[in-house]
C-alpha positions as CSV (number, residue, x, y, z in Angstrom):
1,M,18.8,20.5,14.3
2,L,19.7,21.7,10.8
3,R,23.4,21.4,11.6
4,R,22.9,17.8,12.8
5,V,21.1,16.8,9.6
6,L,23.7,18.6,7.5
7,L,26.5,16.8,9.3
8,I,24.8,13.4,8.8
9,G,24.3,14.2,5.2
10,I,27.9,15.1,4.7
11,I,29.1,12.0,6.4
12,C,26.8,9.8,4.4
13,G,27.9,11.5,1.2
14,L,31.6,10.9,2.0
15,T,31.1,7.2,2.5
16,L,29.4,6.5,-0.9
17,G,32.7,5.7,-2.7
18,L,34.0,3.3,0.0
19,Q,34.6,-0.4,-0.9
20,A,32.5,-2.8,1.2
21,Q,34.3,-5.9,0.0
22,C,36.7,-8.0,2.0
23,V,39.8,-9.5,0.5
24,M,38.4,-13.0,0.5
25,C,35.3,-11.9,-1.4
26,R,37.4,-10.0,-4.0
27,E,39.6,-13.0,-4.6
28,A,36.6,-15.3,-4.9
29,A,34.9,-13.0,-7.4
30,G,37.9,-13.0,-9.7
31,A,36.8,-10.7,-12.5
32,E,36.4,-7.0,-11.9
33,T,32.8,-7.0,-13.2
34,R,31.7,-9.7,-10.8
35,A,33.6,-8.0,-7.9
36,V,31.6,-4.8,-8.6
37,G,28.3,-6.7,-8.5
38,I,29.3,-8.4,-5.2
39,N,30.3,-5.1,-3.8
40,E,27.0,-3.5,-4.6
41,G,25.1,-6.4,-3.1
42,I,27.0,-6.1,0.1
43,L,26.1,-2.4,0.3
44,Y,22.4,-3.1,-0.3
45,L,22.4,-5.8,2.4
46,M,24.2,-3.4,4.8
47,A,21.7,-0.6,4.1
48,A,18.5,-2.5,4.6
49,P,18.5,-2.7,8.5
50,Y,19.3,1.0,8.7
51,L,16.4,1.8,6.4
52,V,14.0,-0.3,8.5
53,M,15.1,1.3,11.7
54,A,14.8,4.8,10.2
55,A,11.3,4.0,9.1
56,A,10.4,2.7,12.5
57,L,11.8,5.8,14.2
58,L,10.0,8.1,11.9
59,G,6.8,6.2,12.4
60,Y,7.2,6.4,16.2
61,F,7.7,10.2,16.1
62,W,4.8,10.6,13.7
63,Y,2.6,8.6,16.0
64,R,3.7,10.5,19.1
65,R,3.1,13.9,17.4
66,R,-0.3,12.8,16.2
67,K,-1.3,11.5,19.6
68,R,-0.2,14.7,21.3
69,S,-2.1,16.9,18.8
70,A,-5.3,14.8,19.3
71,A,-5.0,15.3,23.1
72,D,-5.0,19.1,22.7
């Protein structure tokens, strides 16, 4: 389990510096400062569904563990 968590952490750490902007968005942004802002916005929009799913999964496991301990 620890190896799996460590592997996921390493993969996520390696992807932090990636550019999430397509060529059309970069050309439309024009200036480099606006392009950085659009790039960060794309990353935030991309991360939101994953965070919601992770919270739902953690909530499910917490509920299941609590229900199992109440039955004992």
